[in-house]
C-alpha positions as CSV (number, residue, x, y, z in Angstrom):
1,X,25.2,63.6,-93.8
2,X,23.7,60.4,-92.4
3,X,25.7,57.9,-90.5
4,X,26.9,55.0,-92.8
5,X,28.6,51.7,-91.8
6,X,32.0,51.3,-93.4
7,X,33.7,47.8,-93.4
8,X,37.5,48.1,-93.4
9,X,40.1,45.2,-93.8
10,X,43.3,45.7,-92.1
11,X,46.3,43.4,-92.5
12,X,50.0,43.1,-92.6
13,X,53.0,40.8,-92.5
14,X,55.9,42.7,-91.2
15,X,56.6,43.1,-87.5
16,X,54.1,42.9,-84.9
17,X,50.9,43.0,-87.0
18,X,48.5,41.9,-84.3
19,X,49.6,44.8,-82.1
20,X,49.5,47.2,-85.1
21,X,46.0,46.1,-85.9
22,X,44.9,46.8,-82.4
23,X,46.4,50.3,-82.6
24,X,44.7,50.9,-86.1
25,X,41.4,50.0,-84.4
26,X,42.1,52.6,-81.8
27,X,43.0,55.2,-84.4
28,X,40.1,54.4,-86.5
29,X,37.8,55.1,-83.7
30,X,39.5,58.4,-82.9
31,X,39.8,59.7,-86.5
32,X,37.0,58.2,-88.6
33,X,34.0,57.2,-86.5
34,X,32.6,54.9,-83.9
35,X,34.2,51.5,-84.0
36,X,31.2,49.1,-83.7
37,X,32.7,45.8,-84.4
38,X,35.8,43.8,-85.1
39,X,36.4,40.3,-86.5
40,X,38.8,37.9,-85.1
41,X,42.4,38.3,-86.2
42,X,43.2,35.6,-88.8
43,X,46.4,34.3,-90.3
44,X,46.7,33.6,-94.0
45,X,49.1,32.9,-96.7
46,X,50.3,35.9,-98.9
47,X,48.1,36.4,-101.9
48,X,49.7,37.0,-105.2
49,X,53.3,36.8,-104.1
50,X,55.8,34.8,-102.0
51,X,56.1,36.2,-98.5
52,X,55.6,35.6,-94.8
53,X,51.9,35.0,-93.8
54,X,49.6,37.9,-93.2
55,X,47.4,38.7,-90.2
56,X,44.0,40.2,-91.2
57,X,41.2,41.7,-89.3
58,X,37.9,43.5,-90.4
59,X,36.5,46.6,-88.7
60,X,33.0,48.0,-88.7
61,X,32.7,51.8,-88.3
62,X,29.8,54.2,-88.1
63,X,30.7,57.4,-89.7
64,X,29.3,60.6,-91.3
65,X,32.4,61.1,-93.4
66,X,32.2,60.6,-97.1
67,X,34.1,57.7,-98.6
68,X,37.0,59.8,-100.0
69,X,37.6,61.4,-96.6
70,X,37.6,57.9,-94.9
71,X,40.1,56.8,-97.4
72,X,42.4,59.7,-96.8
73,X,42.2,59.1,-93.0
74,X,42.9,55.4,-93.5
75,X,46.0,56.4,-95.5
76,X,47.1,58.8,-92.7
77,X,46.6,56.0,-90.2
78,X,48.8,53.6,-92.3
79,X,51.6,56.2,-92.4
80,X,51.2,56.8,-88.6
81,X,51.8,53.1,-88.1
82,X,54.9,53.0,-90.2
83,X,53.6,52.0,-93.8
84,X,56.1,53.3,-96.4
85,X,54.5,52.9,-99.8
86,X,57.6,54.0,-101.7
87,X,59.7,51.2,-100.1
88,X,56.9,48.7,-101.0
89,X,57.0,50.1,-104.6
90,X,60.7,49.6,-104.9
91,X,60.5,46.1,-103.5
92,X,57.8,45.2,-106.1
93,X,59.9,46.6,-108.9
94,X,63.1,44.8,-107.7
95,X,61.2,41.6,-107.5
96,X,59.0,42.1,-110.5
97,X,55.8,41.4,-108.6
98,X,52.6,43.2,-108.2
99,X,52.5,43.0,-104.3
100,X,54.9,43.5,-101.4
101,X,55.1,42.8,-97.8
102,X,53.8,45.5,-95.5
103,X,53.5,46.7,-92.0
104,X,49.9,47.7,-92.3
105,X,47.3,47.9,-95.1
106,X,43.8,49.4,-94.6
107,X,41.2,48.9,-97.4
108,X,37.5,50.0,-97.6
109,X,35.7,46.8,-98.5
110,X,32.1,48.3,-98.1
111,X,30.8,51.7,-97.7
112,X,27.2,51.1,-96.6
113,X,25.4,49.6,-99.7
114,X,27.1,52.1,-102.1
115,X,29.0,51.3,-105.2
116,X,31.8,53.8,-105.6
117,X,34.0,54.0,-108.7
118,X,36.6,56.9,-108.7
119,X,40.3,57.1,-109.8
120,X,41.4,56.4,-106.3
121,X,38.7,54.1,-104.8
122,X,36.5,51.4,-105.8
123,X,33.9,49.9,-103.4
124,X,33.2,47.0,-103.2
125,X,37.0,46.5,-103.3
126,X,38.1,45.3,-106.8
127,X,39.3,41.8,-105.8
128,X,37.0,41.2,-102.8
129,X,35.3,38.1,-104.2
130,X,38.7,36.5,-105.0
131,X,40.2,37.1,-101.6
132,X,39.0,34.5,-98.8
133,X,41.3,36.4,-96.4
134,X,39.0,39.3,-96.9
135,X,35.6,37.5,-97.3
136,X,35.8,35.4,-94.1
137,X,36.4,38.3,-91.7
138,X,33.6,40.4,-93.6
139,X,31.1,37.5,-93.3
140,X,31.9,37.0,-89.6
141,X,31.6,40.8,-88.9
142,X,28.3,41.0,-90.8
143,X,26.8,37.8,-89.5
144,X,26.5,36.4,-93.2
145,X,27.4,32.9,-94.6
146,X,30.0,33.1,-97.3
147,X,27.3,32.6,-99.9
148,X,25.3,35.5,-98.5
149,X,28.5,37.7,-98.4
150,X,29.3,36.8,-102.2
151,X,25.6,37.7,-103.0
152,X,25.6,40.9,-101.2
153,X,28.9,42.0,-102.8
154,X,27.7,41.1,-106.3
155,X,24.5,43.0,-105.8
156,X,26.2,46.2,-104.8
157,X,29.1,45.8,-107.6
158,X,26.5,45.3,-110.3
159,X,24.3,48.4,-109.6
């Protein structure tokens, strides 16, 4: 398989997220492919629920792995960095909310210029255009304006 550039958004709001994002970048480089760029870390309000602010950062990776394998390795990295999805699920159910605080979250925003729709993965990410906390680091990483970023995402998503 040829190399493809994957953009991953990392974020969290529990514990030392900044240090965890740094460790995530290291693990991504070791387990997925060559890390070829990182946006600045940015603080943003929780989206969709009341919680402590999040710290987010985008990563660009060159890899030969298929998207489903990238996703599996990202989930493994989340677990290695302390993410407990079962606890998050219980918190969401108890609070009656769609989202919960988390130690780390790693989402594939873009996989080259491919549109991917499977039961476990949708690229571009489903809510990417609604989330400034994801658009801003993506645009920075790619060197795009926000308008260029939105246009590119729409182009891929409507193929």
